[in-house]
mmCIF file of the N, C-alpha and C atoms, coordinates in Angstrom:
data_MODEL
# 
_entry.id   MODEL 
# 
loop_
_atom_site.group_PDB 
_atom_site.id 
_atom_site.type_symbol 
_atom_site.label_atom_id 
_atom_site.label_alt_id 
_atom_site.label_comp_id 
_atom_site.label_asym_id 
_atom_site.label_entity_id 
_atom_site.label_seq_id 
_atom_site.pdbx_PDB_ins_code 
_atom_site.Cartn_x 
_atom_site.Cartn_y 
_atom_site.Cartn_z 
_atom_site.occupancy 
_atom_site.B_iso_or_equiv 
_atom_site.pdbx_formal_charge 
_atom_site.auth_seq_id 
_atom_site.auth_comp_id 
_atom_site.auth_asym_id 
_atom_site.auth_atom_id 
_atom_site.pdbx_PDB_model_num 
ATOM 1   N N  . MET A 1 1  ? -111.984 -193.406 -49.348 1.00 0.00 ? 1  MET A N  1 
ATOM 2   C CA . MET A 1 1  ? -110.901 -193.926 -48.539 1.00 0.00 ? 1  MET A CA 1 
ATOM 3   C C  . MET A 1 1  ? -110.466 -192.871 -47.527 1.00 0.00 ? 1  MET A C  1 
ATOM 4   N N  . ASP A 1 2  ? -110.226 -193.301 -46.306 1.00 0.00 ? 2  ASP A N  1 
ATOM 5   C CA . ASP A 1 2  ? -109.792 -192.381 -45.258 1.00 0.00 ? 2  ASP A CA 1 
ATOM 6   C C  . ASP A 1 2  ? -108.345 -191.967 -45.487 1.00 0.00 ? 2  ASP A C  1 
ATOM 7   N N  . ALA A 1 3  ? -108.033 -190.759 -45.049 1.00 0.00 ? 3  ALA A N  1 
ATOM 8   C CA . ALA A 1 3  ? -106.665 -190.259 -45.195 1.00 0.00 ? 3  ALA A CA 1 
ATOM 9   C C  . ALA A 1 3  ? -105.719 -191.041 -44.291 1.00 0.00 ? 3  ALA A C  1 
ATOM 10  N N  . SER A 1 4  ? -104.549 -191.311 -44.825 1.00 0.00 ? 4  SER A N  1 
ATOM 11  C CA . SER A 1 4  ? -103.550 -192.040 -44.040 1.00 0.00 ? 4  SER A CA 1 
ATOM 12  C C  . SER A 1 4  ? -102.151 -191.639 -44.496 1.00 0.00 ? 4  SER A C  1 
ATOM 13  N N  . ASN A 1 5  ? -101.200 -191.899 -43.652 1.00 0.00 ? 5  ASN A N  1 
ATOM 14  C CA . ASN A 1 5  ? -99.786  -191.667 -43.947 1.00 0.00 ? 5  ASN A CA 1 
ATOM 15  C C  . ASN A 1 5  ? -99.034  -192.967 -43.765 1.00 0.00 ? 5  ASN A C  1 
ATOM 16  N N  . PRO A 1 6  ? -97.921  -193.140 -44.455 1.00 0.00 ? 6  PRO A N  1 
ATOM 17  C CA . PRO A 1 6  ? -97.130  -194.348 -44.230 1.00 0.00 ? 6  PRO A CA 1 
ATOM 18  C C  . PRO A 1 6  ? -96.383  -194.279 -42.892 1.00 0.00 ? 6  PRO A C  1 
ATOM 19  N N  . CYS A 1 7  ? -96.276  -195.408 -42.236 1.00 0.00 ? 7  CYS A N  1 
ATOM 20  C CA . CYS A 1 7  ? -95.483  -195.515 -41.009 1.00 0.00 ? 7  CYS A CA 1 
ATOM 21  C C  . CYS A 1 7  ? -94.036  -195.180 -41.370 1.00 0.00 ? 7  CYS A C  1 
ATOM 22  N N  . PRO A 1 8  ? -93.377  -194.307 -40.607 1.00 0.00 ? 8  PRO A N  1 
ATOM 23  C CA . PRO A 1 8  ? -92.000  -193.936 -40.935 1.00 0.00 ? 8  PRO A CA 1 
ATOM 24  C C  . PRO A 1 8  ? -91.020  -195.112 -40.892 1.00 0.00 ? 8  PRO A C  1 
ATOM 25  N N  . GLN A 1 9  ? -91.378  -196.165 -40.189 1.00 0.00 ? 9  GLN A N  1 
ATOM 26  C CA . GLN A 1 9  ? -90.473  -197.298 -40.046 1.00 0.00 ? 9  GLN A CA 1 
ATOM 27  C C  . GLN A 1 9  ? -90.700  -198.379 -41.102 1.00 0.00 ? 9  GLN A C  1 
ATOM 28  N N  . CYS A 1 10 ? -91.963  -198.814 -41.264 1.00 0.00 ? 10 CYS A N  1 
ATOM 29  C CA . CYS A 1 10 ? -92.218  -199.956 -42.156 1.00 0.00 ? 10 CYS A CA 1 
ATOM 30  C C  . CYS A 1 10 ? -93.025  -199.609 -43.402 1.00 0.00 ? 10 CYS A C  1 
ATOM 31  N N  . GLY A 1 11 ? -93.649  -198.430 -43.426 1.00 0.00 ? 11 GLY A N  1 
ATOM 32  C CA . GLY A 1 11 ? -94.409  -198.022 -44.595 1.00 0.00 ? 11 GLY A CA 1 
ATOM 33  C C  . GLY A 1 11 ? -95.878  -198.415 -44.581 1.00 0.00 ? 11 GLY A C  1 
ATOM 34  N N  . ALA A 1 12 ? -96.321  -199.158 -43.562 1.00 0.00 ? 12 ALA A N  1 
ATOM 35  C CA . ALA A 1 12 ? -97.743  -199.518 -43.468 1.00 0.00 ? 12 ALA A CA 1 
ATOM 36  C C  . ALA A 1 12 ? -98.571  -198.244 -43.322 1.00 0.00 ? 12 ALA A C  1 
ATOM 37  N N  . LEU A 1 13 ? -99.781  -198.248 -43.873 1.00 0.00 ? 13 LEU A N  1 
ATOM 38  C CA . LEU A 1 13 ? -100.628 -197.058 -43.792 1.00 0.00 ? 13 LEU A CA 1 
ATOM 39  C C  . LEU A 1 13 ? -101.186 -196.892 -42.384 1.00 0.00 ? 13 LEU A C  1 
ATOM 40  N N  . VAL A 1 14 ? -101.088 -195.672 -41.876 1.00 0.00 ? 14 VAL A N  1 
ATOM 41  C CA . VAL A 1 14 ? -101.561 -195.329 -40.534 1.00 0.00 ? 14 VAL A CA 1 
ATOM 42  C C  . VAL A 1 14 ? -102.629 -194.255 -40.700 1.00 0.00 ? 14 VAL A C  1 
ATOM 43  N N  . PRO A 1 15 ? -103.851 -194.489 -40.177 1.00 0.00 ? 15 PRO A N  1 
ATOM 44  C CA . PRO A 1 15 ? -104.930 -193.506 -40.331 1.00 0.00 ? 15 PRO A CA 1 
ATOM 45  C C  . PRO A 1 15 ? -104.572 -192.163 -39.697 1.00 0.00 ? 15 PRO A C  1 
ATOM 46  N N  . LEU A 1 16 ? -105.010 -191.089 -40.348 1.00 0.00 ? 16 LEU A N  1 
ATOM 47  C CA . LEU A 1 16 ? -104.778 -189.744 -39.829 1.00 0.00 ? 16 LEU A CA 1 
ATOM 48  C C  . LEU A 1 16 ? -105.917 -189.258 -38.935 1.00 0.00 ? 16 LEU A C  1 
ATOM 49  N N  . ALA A 1 17 ? -107.122 -189.785 -39.155 1.00 0.00 ? 17 ALA A N  1 
ATOM 50  C CA . ALA A 1 17 ? -108.279 -189.340 -38.370 1.00 0.00 ? 17 ALA A CA 1 
ATOM 51  C C  . ALA A 1 17 ? -108.042 -189.638 -36.894 1.00 0.00 ? 17 ALA A C  1 
ATOM 52  N N  . ARG A 1 18 ? -108.264 -188.639 -36.057 1.00 0.00 ? 18 ARG A N  1 
ATOM 53  C CA . ARG A 1 18 ? -107.985 -188.756 -34.623 1.00 0.00 ? 18 ARG A CA 1 
ATOM 54  C C  . ARG A 1 18 ? -108.631 -189.987 -33.998 1.00 0.00 ? 18 ARG A C  1 
ATOM 55  N N  . GLU A 1 19 ? -109.868 -190.273 -34.364 1.00 0.00 ? 19 GLU A N  1 
ATOM 56  C CA . GLU A 1 19 ? -110.577 -191.407 -33.754 1.00 0.00 ? 19 GLU A CA 1 
ATOM 57  C C  . GLU A 1 19 ? -110.060 -192.764 -34.245 1.00 0.00 ? 19 GLU A C  1 
ATOM 58  N N  . GLN A 1 20 ? -109.280 -192.774 -35.318 1.00 0.00 ? 20 GLN A N  1 
ATOM 59  C CA . GLN A 1 20 ? -108.750 -194.033 -35.857 1.00 0.00 ? 20 GLN A CA 1 
ATOM 60  C C  . GLN A 1 20 ? -107.250 -194.211 -35.611 1.00 0.00 ? 20 GLN A C  1 
ATOM 61  N N  . ARG A 1 21 ? -106.589 -193.179 -35.165 1.00 0.00 ? 21 ARG A N  1 
ATOM 62  C CA . ARG A 1 21 ? -105.135 -193.247 -34.958 1.00 0.00 ? 21 ARG A CA 1 
ATOM 63  C C  . ARG A 1 21 ? -104.776 -194.247 -33.868 1.00 0.00 ? 21 ARG A C  1 
ATOM 64  N N  . PRO A 1 22 ? -103.707 -195.002 -34.088 1.00 0.00 ? 22 PRO A N  1 
ATOM 65  C CA . PRO A 1 22 ? -103.224 -195.857 -33.005 1.00 0.00 ? 22 PRO A CA 1 
ATOM 66  C C  . PRO A 1 22 ? -102.518 -195.005 -31.948 1.00 0.00 ? 22 PRO A C  1 
ATOM 67  N N  . GLY A 1 23 ? -102.387 -195.522 -30.748 1.00 0.00 ? 23 GLY A N  1 
ATOM 68  C CA . GLY A 1 23 ? -101.691 -194.804 -29.683 1.00 0.00 ? 23 GLY A CA 1 
ATOM 69  C C  . GLY A 1 23 ? -100.216 -194.604 -29.982 1.00 0.00 ? 23 GLY A C  1 
ATOM 70  N N  . THR A 1 24 ? -99.726  -195.281 -30.984 1.00 0.00 ? 24 THR A N  1 
ATOM 71  C CA . THR A 1 24 ? -98.316  -195.194 -31.360 1.00 0.00 ? 24 THR A CA 1 
ATOM 72  C C  . THR A 1 24 ? -98.079  -194.227 -32.516 1.00 0.00 ? 24 THR A C  1 
ATOM 73  N N  . PHE A 1 25 ? -99.113  -193.471 -32.907 1.00 0.00 ? 25 PHE A N  1 
ATOM 74  C CA . PHE A 1 25 ? -99.020  -192.545 -34.034 1.00 0.00 ? 25 PHE A CA 1 
ATOM 75  C C  . PHE A 1 25 ? -97.777  -191.668 -33.909 1.00 0.00 ? 25 PHE A C  1 
ATOM 76  N N  . PRO A 1 26 ? -97.025  -191.448 -34.947 1.00 0.00 ? 26 PRO A N  1 
ATOM 77  C CA . PRO A 1 26 ? -97.252  -191.732 -36.354 1.00 0.00 ? 26 PRO A CA 1 
ATOM 78  C C  . PRO A 1 26 ? -96.821  -193.132 -36.788 1.00 0.00 ? 26 PRO A C  1 
ATOM 79  N N  . PHE A 1 27 ? -96.440  -193.971 -35.846 1.00 0.00 ? 27 PHE A N  1 
ATOM 80  C CA . PHE A 1 27 ? -96.036  -195.338 -36.170 1.00 0.00 ? 27 PHE A CA 1 
ATOM 81  C C  . PHE A 1 27 ? -97.251  -196.249 -36.133 1.00 0.00 ? 27 PHE A C  1 
ATOM 82  N N  . CYS A 1 28 ? -97.168  -197.367 -36.856 1.00 0.00 ? 28 CYS A N  1 
ATOM 83  C CA . CYS A 1 28 ? -98.302  -198.284 -36.921 1.00 0.00 ? 28 CYS A CA 1 
ATOM 84  C C  . CYS A 1 28 ? -98.369  -199.194 -35.701 1.00 0.00 ? 28 CYS A C  1 
ATOM 85  N N  . SER A 1 29 ? -97.263  -199.383 -35.013 1.00 0.00 ? 29 SER A N  1 
ATOM 86  C CA . SER A 1 29 ? -97.231  -200.312 -33.881 1.00 0.00 ? 29 SER A CA 1 
ATOM 87  C C  . SER A 1 29 ? -96.148  -199.913 -32.887 1.00 0.00 ? 29 SER A C  1 
ATOM 88  N N  . GLU A 1 30 ? -96.215  -200.524 -31.713 1.00 0.00 ? 30 GLU A N  1 
ATOM 89  C CA . GLU A 1 30 ? -95.193  -200.298 -30.692 1.00 0.00 ? 30 GLU A CA 1 
ATOM 90  C C  . GLU A 1 30 ? -93.834  -200.793 -31.188 1.00 0.00 ? 30 GLU A C  1 
ATOM 91  N N  . ARG A 1 31 ? -93.840  -201.868 -31.959 1.00 0.00 ? 31 ARG A N  1 
ATOM 92  C CA . ARG A 1 31 ? -92.591  -202.414 -32.503 1.00 0.00 ? 31 ARG A CA 1 
ATOM 93  C C  . ARG A 1 31 ? -91.895  -201.373 -33.385 1.00 0.00 ? 31 ARG A C  1 
ATOM 94  N N  . CYS A 1 32 ? -92.645  -200.761 -34.302 1.00 0.00 ? 32 CYS A N  1 
ATOM 95  C CA . CYS A 1 32 ? -92.049  -199.754 -35.189 1.00 0.00 ? 32 CYS A CA 1 
ATOM 96  C C  . CYS A 1 32 ? -91.573  -198.539 -34.398 1.00 0.00 ? 32 CYS A C  1 
ATOM 97  N N  . ARG A 1 33 ? -92.329  -198.158 -33.399 1.00 0.00 ? 33 ARG A N  1 
ATOM 98  C CA . ARG A 1 33 ? -91.939  -197.028 -32.559 1.00 0.00 ? 33 ARG A CA 1 
ATOM 99  C C  . ARG A 1 33 ? -90.616  -197.327 -31.845 1.00 0.00 ? 33 ARG A C  1 
ATOM 100 N N  . THR A 1 34 ? -90.494  -198.543 -31.315 1.00 0.00 ? 34 THR A N  1 
ATOM 101 C CA . THR A 1 34 ? -89.286  -198.951 -30.598 1.00 0.00 ? 34 THR A CA 1 
ATOM 102 C C  . THR A 1 34 ? -88.088  -199.059 -31.536 1.00 0.00 ? 34 THR A C  1 
ATOM 103 N N  . LEU A 1 35 ? -88.304  -199.593 -32.736 1.00 0.00 ? 35 LEU A N  1 
ATOM 104 C CA . LEU A 1 35 ? -87.213  -199.677 -33.710 1.00 0.00 ? 35 LEU A CA 1 
ATOM 105 C C  . LEU A 1 35 ? -86.697  -198.283 -34.069 1.00 0.00 ? 35 LEU A C  1 
ATOM 106 N N  . ASP A 1 36 ? -87.607  -197.334 -34.228 1.00 0.00 ? 36 ASP A N  1 
ATOM 107 C CA . ASP A 1 36 ? -87.222  -195.965 -34.548 1.00 0.00 ? 36 ASP A CA 1 
ATOM 108 C C  . ASP A 1 36 ? -86.412  -195.351 -33.401 1.00 0.00 ? 36 ASP A C  1 
ATOM 109 N N  . LEU A 1 37 ? -86.872  -195.536 -32.178 1.00 0.00 ? 37 LEU A N  1 
ATOM 110 C CA . LEU A 1 37 ? -86.155  -195.009 -31.018 1.00 0.00 ? 37 LEU A CA 1 
ATOM 111 C C  . LEU A 1 37 ? -84.755  -195.617 -30.938 1.00 0.00 ? 37 LEU A C  1 
ATOM 112 N N  . GLY A 1 38 ? -84.670  -196.925 -31.203 1.00 0.00 ? 38 GLY A N  1 
ATOM 113 C CA . GLY A 1 38 ? -83.370  -197.594 -31.191 1.00 0.00 ? 38 GLY A CA 1 
ATOM 114 C C  . GLY A 1 38 ? -82.420  -197.031 -32.229 1.00 0.00 ? 38 GLY A C  1 
ATOM 115 N N  . ALA A 1 39 ? -82.948  -196.674 -33.392 1.00 0.00 ? 39 ALA A N  1 
ATOM 116 C CA . ALA A 1 39 ? -82.107  -196.099 -34.443 1.00 0.00 ? 39 ALA A CA 1 
ATOM 117 C C  . ALA A 1 39 ? -81.539  -194.749 -34.012 1.00 0.00 ? 39 ALA A C  1 
ATOM 118 N N  . TRP A 1 40 ? -82.329  -193.955 -33.290 1.00 0.00 ? 40 TRP A N  1 
ATOM 119 C CA . TRP A 1 40 ? -81.813  -192.686 -32.761 1.00 0.00 ? 40 TRP A CA 1 
ATOM 120 C C  . TRP A 1 40 ? -80.774  -192.961 -31.681 1.00 0.00 ? 40 TRP A C  1 
ATOM 121 N N  . ALA A 1 41 ? -81.053  -193.947 -30.823 1.00 0.00 ? 41 ALA A N  1 
ATOM 122 C CA . ALA A 1 41 ? -80.154  -194.240 -29.706 1.00 0.00 ? 41 ALA A CA 1 
ATOM 123 C C  . ALA A 1 41 ? -78.791  -194.734 -30.177 1.00 0.00 ? 41 ALA A C  1 
ATOM 124 N N  . ASP A 1 42 ? -78.759  -195.540 -31.238 1.00 0.00 ? 42 ASP A N  1 
ATOM 125 C CA . ASP A 1 42 ? -77.457  -196.032 -31.714 1.00 0.00 ? 42 ASP A CA 1 
ATOM 126 C C  . ASP A 1 42 ? -76.865  -195.143 -32.809 1.00 0.00 ? 42 ASP A C  1 
ATOM 127 N N  . GLU A 1 43 ? -77.466  -193.961 -32.978 1.00 0.00 ? 43 GLU A N  1 
ATOM 128 C CA . GLU A 1 43 ? -76.993  -192.930 -33.903 1.00 0.00 ? 43 GLU A CA 1 
ATOM 129 C C  . GLU A 1 43 ? -77.049  -193.339 -35.371 1.00 0.00 ? 43 GLU A C  1 
ATOM 130 N N  . SER A 1 44 ? -77.970  -194.263 -35.703 1.00 0.00 ? 44 SER A N  1 
ATOM 131 C CA . SER A 1 44 ? -78.240  -194.541 -37.111 1.00 0.00 ? 44 SER A CA 1 
ATOM 132 C C  . SER A 1 44 ? -78.930  -193.335 -37.738 1.00 0.00 ? 44 SER A C  1 
ATOM 133 N N  . PHE A 1 45 ? -79.746  -192.645 -36.938 1.00 0.00 ? 45 PHE A N  1 
ATOM 134 C CA . PHE A 1 45 ? -80.376  -191.394 -37.351 1.00 0.00 ? 45 PHE A CA 1 
ATOM 135 C C  . PHE A 1 45 ? -79.666  -190.271 -36.605 1.00 0.00 ? 45 PHE A C  1 
ATOM 136 N N  . VAL A 1 46 ? -79.398  -189.185 -37.289 1.00 0.00 ? 46 VAL A N  1 
ATOM 137 C CA . VAL A 1 46 ? -78.801  -188.019 -36.648 1.00 0.00 ? 46 VAL A CA 1 
ATOM 138 C C  . VAL A 1 46 ? -79.409  -186.762 -37.248 1.00 0.00 ? 46 VAL A C  1 
ATOM 139 N N  . VAL A 1 47 ? -79.406  -185.709 -36.488 1.00 0.00 ? 47 VAL A N  1 
ATOM 140 C CA . VAL A 1 47 ? -79.844  -184.415 -36.984 1.00 0.00 ? 47 VAL A CA 1 
ATOM 141 C C  . VAL A 1 47 ? -78.621  -183.763 -37.620 1.00 0.00 ? 47 VAL A C  1 
ATOM 142 N N  . PRO A 1 48 ? -78.727  -183.316 -38.875 1.00 0.00 ? 48 PRO A N  1 
ATOM 143 C CA . PRO A 1 48 ? -77.566  -182.720 -39.535 1.00 0.00 ? 48 PRO A CA 1 
ATOM 144 C C  . PRO A 1 48 ? -77.073  -181.489 -38.784 1.00 0.00 ? 48 PRO A C  1 
ATOM 145 N N  . GLY A 1 49 ? -75.801  -181.318 -38.781 1.00 0.00 ? 49 GLY A N  1 
ATOM 146 C CA . GLY A 1 49 ? -75.224  -180.147 -38.138 1.00 0.00 ? 49 GLY A CA 1 
ATOM 147 C C  . GLY A 1 49 ? -73.771  -180.379 -37.797 1.00 0.00 ? 49 GLY A C  1 
ATOM 148 N N  . ARG A 1 50 ? -73.205  -179.395 -37.185 1.00 0.00 ? 50 ARG A N  1 
ATOM 149 C CA . ARG A 1 50 ? -71.809  -179.450 -36.777 1.00 0.00 ? 50 ARG A CA 1 
ATOM 150 C C  . ARG A 1 50 ? -71.618  -180.437 -35.642 1.00 0.00 ? 50 ARG A C  1 
ATOM 151 N N  . SER A 1 51 ? -70.490  -181.070 -35.616 1.00 0.00 ? 51 SER A N  1 
ATOM 152 C CA . SER A 1 51 ? -70.150  -181.981 -34.534 1.00 0.00 ? 51 SER A CA 1 
ATOM 153 C C  . SER A 1 51 ? -69.821  -181.176 -33.282 1.00 0.00 ? 51 SER A C  1 
ATOM 154 N N  . LEU A 1 52 ? -70.247  -181.653 -32.134 1.00 0.00 ? 52 LEU A N  1 
ATOM 155 C CA . LEU A 1 52 ? -69.939  -180.974 -30.881 1.00 0.00 ? 52 LEU A CA 1 
ATOM 156 C C  . LEU A 1 52 ? -68.511  -181.255 -30.433 1.00 0.00 ? 52 LEU A C  1 
ATOM 157 N N  . THR A 1 53 ? -67.874  -182.237 -31.029 1.00 0.00 ? 53 THR A N  1 
ATOM 158 C CA . THR A 1 53 ? -66.507  -182.582 -30.651 1.00 0.00 ? 53 THR A CA 1 
ATOM 159 C C  . THR A 1 53 ? -65.584  -181.384 -30.827 1.00 0.00 ? 53 THR A C  1 
ATOM 160 N N  . MET A 1 54 ? -65.737  -180.670 -31.938 1.00 0.00 ? 54 MET A N  1 
ATOM 161 C CA . MET A 1 54 ? -64.906  -179.502 -32.184 1.00 0.00 ? 54 MET A CA 1 
ATOM 162 C C  . MET A 1 54 ? -65.106  -178.459 -31.088 1.00 0.00 ? 54 MET A C  1 
ATOM 163 N N  . ASP A 1 55 ? -66.343  -178.213 -30.694 1.00 0.00 ? 55 ASP A N  1 
ATOM 164 C CA . ASP A 1 55 ? -66.624  -177.240 -29.650 1.00 0.00 ? 55 ASP A CA 1 
ATOM 165 C C  . ASP A 1 55 ? -65.954  -177.637 -28.340 1.00 0.00 ? 55 ASP A C  1 
ATOM 166 N N  . MET A 1 56 ? -65.993  -178.916 -28.001 1.00 0.00 ? 56 MET A N  1 
ATOM 167 C CA . MET A 1 56 ? -65.394  -179.381 -26.758 1.00 0.00 ? 56 MET A CA 1 
ATOM 168 C C  . MET A 1 56 ? -63.873  -179.210 -26.800 1.00 0.00 ? 56 MET A C  1 
ATOM 169 N N  . GLU A 1 57 ? -63.256  -179.477 -27.944 1.00 0.00 ? 57 GLU A N  1 
ATOM 170 C CA . GLU A 1 57 ? -61.808  -179.293 -28.074 1.00 0.00 ? 57 GLU A CA 1 
ATOM 171 C C  . GLU A 1 57 ? -61.442  -177.825 -27.891 1.00 0.00 ? 57 GLU A C  1 
ATOM 172 N N  . GLN A 1 58 ? -62.225  -176.924 -28.457 1.00 0.00 ? 58 GLN A N  1 
ATOM 173 C CA . GLN A 1 58 ? -61.959  -175.499 -28.303 1.00 0.00 ? 58 GLN A CA 1 
ATOM 174 C C  . GLN A 1 58 ? -62.076  -175.087 -26.842 1.00 0.00 ? 58 GLN A C  1 
ATOM 175 N N  . LEU A 1 59 ? -63.077  -175.598 -26.146 1.00 0.00 ? 59 LEU A N  1 
ATOM 176 C CA . LEU A 1 59 ? -63.257  -175.248 -24.742 1.00 0.00 ? 59 LEU A CA 1 
ATOM 177 C C  . LEU A 1 59 ? -62.099  -175.747 -23.893 1.00 0.00 ? 59 LEU A C  1 
ATOM 178 N N  . GLU A 1 60 ? -61.579  -176.913 -24.220 1.00 0.00 ? 60 GLU A N  1 
ATOM 179 C CA . GLU A 1 60 ? -60.462  -177.453 -23.453 1.00 0.00 ? 60 GLU A CA 1 
ATOM 180 C C  . GLU A 1 60 ? -59.200  -176.624 -23.668 1.00 0.00 ? 60 GLU A C  1 
ATOM 181 N N  . GLU A 1 61 ? -59.030  -176.059 -24.863 1.00 0.00 ? 61 GLU A N  1 
ATOM 182 C CA . GLU A 1 61 ? -57.832  -175.281 -25.156 1.00 0.00 ? 61 GLU A CA 1 
ATOM 183 C C  . GLU A 1 61 ? -57.866  -173.920 -24.454 1.00 0.00 ? 61 GLU A C  1 
ATOM 184 N N  . ASP A 1 62 ? -58.908  -173.155 -24.654 1.00 0.00 ? 62 ASP A N  1 
ATOM 185 C CA . ASP A 1 62 ? -59.013  -171.822 -24.068 1.00 0.00 ? 62 ASP A CA 1 
ATOM 186 C C  . ASP A 1 62 ? -60.493  -171.478 -23.918 1.00 0.00 ? 62 ASP A C  1 
ATOM 187 N N  . PRO A 1 63 ? -61.057  -171.727 -22.753 1.00 0.00 ? 63 PRO A N  1 
ATOM 188 C CA . PRO A 1 63 ? -62.503  -171.535 -22.572 1.00 0.00 ? 63 PRO A CA 1 
ATOM 189 C C  . PRO A 1 63 ? -62.974  -170.113 -22.883 1.00 0.00 ? 63 PRO A C  1 
ATOM 190 N N  . LEU A 1 64 ? -62.236  -169.113 -22.454 1.00 0.00 ? 64 LEU A N  1 
ATOM 191 C CA . LEU A 1 64 ? -62.667  -167.735 -22.671 1.00 0.00 ? 64 LEU A CA 1 
ATOM 192 C C  . LEU A 1 64 ? -62.649  -167.375 -24.155 1.00 0.00 ? 64 LEU A C  1 
ATOM 193 N N  . GLU A 1 65 ? -61.601  -167.777 -24.869 1.00 0.00 ? 65 GLU A N  1 
ATOM 194 C CA . GLU A 1 65 ? -61.523  -167.484 -26.297 1.00 0.00 ? 65 GLU A CA 1 
ATOM 195 C C  . GLU A 1 65 ? -62.620  -168.222 -27.066 1.00 0.00 ? 65 GLU A C  1 
ATOM 196 N N  . ALA A 1 66 ? -62.905  -169.449 -26.672 1.00 0.00 ? 66 ALA A N  1 
ATOM 197 C CA . ALA A 1 66 ? -63.965  -170.212 -27.338 1.00 0.00 ? 66 ALA A CA 1 
ATOM 198 C C  . ALA A 1 66 ? -65.310  -169.514 -27.162 1.00 0.00 ? 66 ALA A C  1 
ATOM 199 N N  . LEU A 1 67 ? -65.578  -168.994 -25.974 1.00 0.00 ? 67 LEU A N  1 
ATOM 200 C CA . LEU A 1 67 ? -66.834  -168.273 -25.737 1.00 0.00 ? 67 LEU A CA 1 
ATOM 201 C C  . LEU A 1 67 ? -66.890  -166.984 -26.553 1.00 0.00 ? 67 LEU A C  1 
ATOM 202 N N  . ARG A 1 68 ? -65.775  -166.286 -26.640 1.00 0.00 ? 68 ARG A N  1 
ATOM 203 C CA . ARG A 1 68 ? -65.742  -165.062 -27.457 1.00 0.00 ? 68 ARG A CA 1 
ATOM 204 C C  . ARG A 1 68 ? -66.021  -165.382 -28.923 1.00 0.00 ? 68 ARG A C  1 
ATOM 205 N N  . GLN A 1 69 ? -65.413  -166.469 -29.400 1.00 0.00 ? 69 GLN A N  1 
ATOM 206 C CA . GLN A 1 69 ? -65.617  -166.867 -30.796 1.00 0.00 ? 69 GLN A CA 1 
ATOM 207 C C  . GLN A 1 69 ? -67.078  -167.223 -31.049 1.00 0.00 ? 69 GLN A C  1 
ATOM 208 N N  . ARG A 1 70 ? -67.695  -167.965 -30.125 1.00 0.00 ? 70 ARG A N  1 
ATOM 209 C CA . ARG A 1 70 ? -69.111  -168.315 -30.273 1.00 0.00 ? 70 ARG A CA 1 
ATOM 210 C C  . ARG A 1 70 ? -69.979  -167.063 -30.271 1.00 0.00 ? 70 ARG A C  1 
ATOM 211 N N  . ALA A 1 71 ? -69.636  -166.085 -29.422 1.00 0.00 ? 71 ALA A N  1 
ATOM 212 C CA . ALA A 1 71 ? -70.399  -164.838 -29.364 1.00 0.00 ? 71 ALA A CA 1 
ATOM 213 C C  . ALA A 1 71 ? -70.293  -164.086 -30.688 1.00 0.00 ? 71 ALA A C  1 
ATOM 214 N N  . ARG A 1 72 ? -69.094  -164.052 -31.275 1.00 0.00 ? 72 ARG A N  1 
ATOM 215 C CA . ARG A 1 72 ? -68.924  -163.380 -32.572 1.00 0.00 ? 72 ARG A CA 1 
ATOM 216 C C  . ARG A 1 72 ? -69.747  -164.078 -33.652 1.00 0.00 ? 72 ARG A C  1 
ATOM 217 N N  . GLN A 1 73 ? -69.738  -165.407 -33.653 1.00 0.00 ? 73 GLN A N  1 
ATOM 218 C CA . GLN A 1 73 ? -70.529  -166.154 -34.634 1.00 0.00 ? 73 GLN A CA 1 
ATOM 219 C C  . GLN A 1 73 ? -72.012  -165.849 -34.462 1.00 0.00 ? 73 GLN A C  1 
ATOM 220 N N  . PHE A 1 74 ? -72.467  -165.794 -33.225 1.00 0.00 ? 74 PHE A N  1 
ATOM 221 C CA . PHE A 1 74 ? -73.874  -165.526 -32.941 1.00 0.00 ? 74 PHE A CA 1 
ATOM 222 C C  . PHE A 1 74 ? -74.256  -164.122 -33.409 1.00 0.00 ? 74 PHE A C  1 
ATOM 223 N N  . GLN A 1 75 ? -73.385  -163.153 -33.161 1.00 0.00 ? 75 GLN A N  1 
ATOM 224 C CA . GLN A 1 75 ? -73.659  -161.774 -33.566 1.00 0.00 ? 75 GLN A CA 1 
ATOM 225 C C  . GLN A 1 75 ? -73.754  -161.643 -35.080 1.00 0.00 ? 75 GLN A C  1 
ATOM 226 N N  . ARG A 1 76 ? -73.015  -162.487 -35.803 1.00 0.00 ? 76 ARG A N  1 
ATOM 227 C CA . ARG A 1 76 ? -73.066  -162.479 -37.267 1.00 0.00 ? 76 ARG A CA 1 
ATOM 228 C C  . ARG A 1 76 ? -74.269  -163.250 -37.791 1.00 0.00 ? 76 ARG A C  1 
ATOM 229 N N  . GLY A 1 77 ? -75.036  -163.854 -36.897 1.00 0.00 ? 77 GLY A N  1 
ATOM 230 C CA . GLY A 1 77 ? -76.212  -164.607 -37.325 1.00 0.00 ? 77 GLY A CA 1 
ATOM 231 C C  . GLY A 1 77 ? -75.934  -166.075 -37.543 1.00 0.00 ? 77 GLY A C  1 
ATOM 232 N N  . GLY A 1 78 ? -74.744  -166.523 -37.249 1.00 0.00 ? 78 GLY A N  1 
ATOM 233 C CA . GLY A 1 78 ? -74.405  -167.941 -37.393 1.00 0.00 ? 78 GLY A CA 1 
ATOM 234 C C  . GLY A 1 78 ? -74.686  -168.695 -36.120 1.00 0.00 ? 78 GLY A C  1 
ATOM 235 N N  . ARG A 1 79 ? -74.642  -169.997 -36.227 1.00 0.00 ? 79 ARG A N  1 
ATOM 236 C CA . ARG A 1 79 ? -74.838  -170.833 -35.034 1.00 0.00 ? 79 ARG A CA 1 
ATOM 237 C C  . ARG A 1 79 ? -73.689  -171.753 -34.877 1.00 0.00 ? 79 ARG A C  1 
# 
């Protein structure tokens, strides 16, 4: 049996071999690719991390202090 991975959207098996891969790889079809993109667009999928809202509020209050605080965090190895 040829190596395959499940489609991230529907779970259908998608061939891994370059000559057998669909143009929509890693998705099995254009439909699954579009559904996945839509999920990112409507924020059903998100990358974990801090909200940018807090950063924007800090910038509105005191831009220079917010930049200094970010620089201190960066120097400590934080993001």
